[in-house]
Residue, then its C-alpha position, 0 to 999 in steps of 0.5 A: m134415154e136422157v142421162t140427167a145429173t140425177a141419173k148420173l148420181r144414181r148410177m155412180v152410187l150403184e157402180h161404187l156399191a157393186r165394185y165394193t161388193w165384188e172386192n169384198r170391202l163393202t162394209d169397210s168402204v161404203y162411207n167412201i162414197l160420200e167423198e168419191v161420188q161428189e165434190n167437196t163443194p155443193r153442186y146440187r143442194c144448199c150445202v155439202f151436208k145436204e148433199r151427203a144426207v141425200l146421198k145416204n138416202r140413195i145408198q139406203a135405197a140401193f141396199g133395199v133397206q129402210f131410210g135412216l139406217n146407218i149405211i154401214d149397218a145397212a151394208k151389213y144387213t144386206l150382206t147377212q139378212p133376208e131382203r126387206k120385202d115389206l118395204p115399197i119398191m118406189d119411195v121418196l128419199p126423205a132428204a131430197c124432196d123439198q124444192c117444189p112449190i105446193d100452190r097450184y095457181y100463180v099469177s104471172d107477169a102477164c097480168r094487166h090489172c084489167l078493169t073487168h077483174k074476171c079472175m076476182n069475179n069468178c073466184p067462189k072463195g074471194a081468194i083473189s085481190v089486186i095488190n100493186n096493180r096486179a092480181f094476187i091469190d091468197h093461197e089460204k083461201c084458194i081451193e084450186c078450182g081453176r076458175c080464175k085460170q079459165s076466166c083470165p082473158y090474158g092467160a096470165i094465171l098459170e097452173i103448176h103441178r109438181p112433176c111427180v104428181r103430174s107423172c102419176g097416172t093413178g093419183a098415188i102421189s100427194i104433197n104433205k102441206d106440213n113439210r112440203k114433201a111428196e108422199i106415195d100412197q102405196t095403196k094406190c101406187v103400182q110401182c111403174g117408176a114414172c115418178r122416178n124419171a119425172c122428178p127433176f131433183g131425183a127425190i124418188d128412187e127404187r130399191s135395188q137388189i144389186v148387192r144381193i145379185i152380185m153376192a149370188l153371182k159370186n157363189k159358185n155353188q149355184k147355177m145363175v140364169a139370166l132371163l134377158a128381155p128382148s128389149v135389150s136390143a140397142q140398150f148398150g149402143f146400136k152397134v152392140h150385138l146380142g152376142q156381146v151382151v151374152t159374153a158380158l153376162k158370162q163374164i160377170g158369172f151367169d151360167e145360162i142366158v135365156e131369151v124371155g121371148v121364149g116365155a112370150d111365146i108360151t104366154a101368147a099360146e096360153e093367153a090365146q087359148e084362154f081368150m078362145d075359152k072365155v070371150p065372149a062365151k063367159q065374159k065380154l072382154m079380156t085384158s092382157s096380163c103381161c104388164p104388172a103395173f097395168v094389172k095392179m092398176i086394175k086390181k087397185h083402182l078398178p077392183n070390180y073389173t079384175h075378172f077381166i084380167s087374163d090369168t096367164p102368167s107374164p113372159m117373165i114368169s113363164t120363162a122362169k117357170w120353164v127354167k126352174e122345170n129344167i134346172p130346179d136349183a137355178i137362181t133366176v135373174f130377170i133383166g129388163p127396162c121395167i121397175a114394176k117387174k121387181a114388185e111382180a117378182r116379189e109375188n112370184g118368188n118361187w120362180v123369179n129370184y131377182v130382178m135388175t134393170f138394164e141400168e143396174l146391169s150397166c153399173i155392174l159391168q162398169s164395176r168390173d171395167i167391162e167395155i161391152d162394145k169391145l167384147p167378142e161375141t158369144t154364139f147365141e140364137s134365140e128360140a123365140s118366134k118373131f111375134g115373141l120377140s116383138f112383145p116389147l113393141p107397142a101392141g106387140v102382145t096383141a099382135a102375138v095373141v091375134n096371130t096365135v088365136e088365128g092359128l088355132g082357128g079362131t078370131v079375136g075381133e075388135h081389139q084395143y091397145a092402150s099405153g100410159l096408166s091414165s089411158c089404160m084406166e080410161t080404155v078399160t072403163n070405157a070398154v066395160e061400160g060399153k062406150i067402146n067394144p073391144l074384145y081384147i085390150e092390151g094395156m102397158a103402163c109406160q107411155n110407149g110400151c116396154i121399150d120405153g121403160p123407166a130403166s131403159l138406157a137408150d131412146f125408145n125410138i132407137i130401141k124400137v128400130a133395133v127390136k124390130r130388126y132383132a125380131d125379123s132375124a128370128k128363125t121362126q115366124n109364128t108363135l105356134d111354130t115354136e117348140h115351147a108354144k106347141a108344148q103349151i098347147k098340148k097341156 
């Protein structure tokens, strides 16, 4: 994963807040970030004051509070008050968003002022004229229909989308023409986090629980359990072994580490049974339920199709339930590359207490001066099957469900994998309307599945190789051969 300047700023803020929290000086030192994270001269904005305003927004997001709250008050609130779960996970930083143009069509230097004036002739609103031997678009009249771009023989008219708008597969982001700032329509947003990485100014960020997680880790009166996603492979370097990650988690205060691949096997077993019961006897098809952003997409944008979504809990929830059944007072913390899991955890607070991304974990390790590649390995053997550990790979859920259905004596038949929200929406719609005929659809919001989550630390191609290698090392091949899946089948 490319480490941009905005990613560095975000991580510096998280690392500083984490360090202050460990050292019990958060409220006294939070204002120091304004001096420690940046230089005295503006590097990214027009002036130091603008940079500090943006930085305060980043701190507020990291605390998980509303924008505008004094950062000392924000620190005190986070240390003493319940989390503001009414605030969205993904949000626009008010001080950061003001750099991108709104107008969609521009005339470039390629304009030749041709005699046919096709751009003018095809404009239904008369928004194009010729000024100084060059076509000019009057954006007060332009309705952004695109006919000028289509008709220009030189391709001189450019169509420009704001990166955040272009990245949103659900159309949840629009531009306020009064203040030129991006706005997220939370009735459409599925909290996938694609916009965060797309914005070149770092003007969109997610709210974090990093301070609350550290406070829980410091509390020795409760058992802390890390729910570790299989996509951890190669996140901290291709040569870093899982045993070193486990050592690092132990050092920062986790008592137990549970591989979420175990929950993936439970999910695969339950979803396979559900498929055999429902399709095609009760409904024409079924979709996966592992990706919370995909599930939200159907519920918010295709509400008439919600009954096609599997009722089976995701691997994160299945793992958390298994932990809570064995350790009722455990504090569970999911760790993975997914931002949408934060929203899913809010809806399943009885099972998942906190969610942090690999990026946030990396910042916590840095705040403790832990060099993960130099740590000894803690013996750790996953109880998950090869198929369970392969869930984060493209079509990994489908492979596990197909294998499990066949192990139960059935067959899935035609199935479809879709990644990226636009593709997911099109695939589900076409399937319900009969344009394609899959009986099972696996949908993933991220373009290359879970291994390409917005909070991954490494390139998805590297993670893909590492996860495959990790899955191949599993002591059990099939989901139905694991004790957890067998127990699920017996229920």
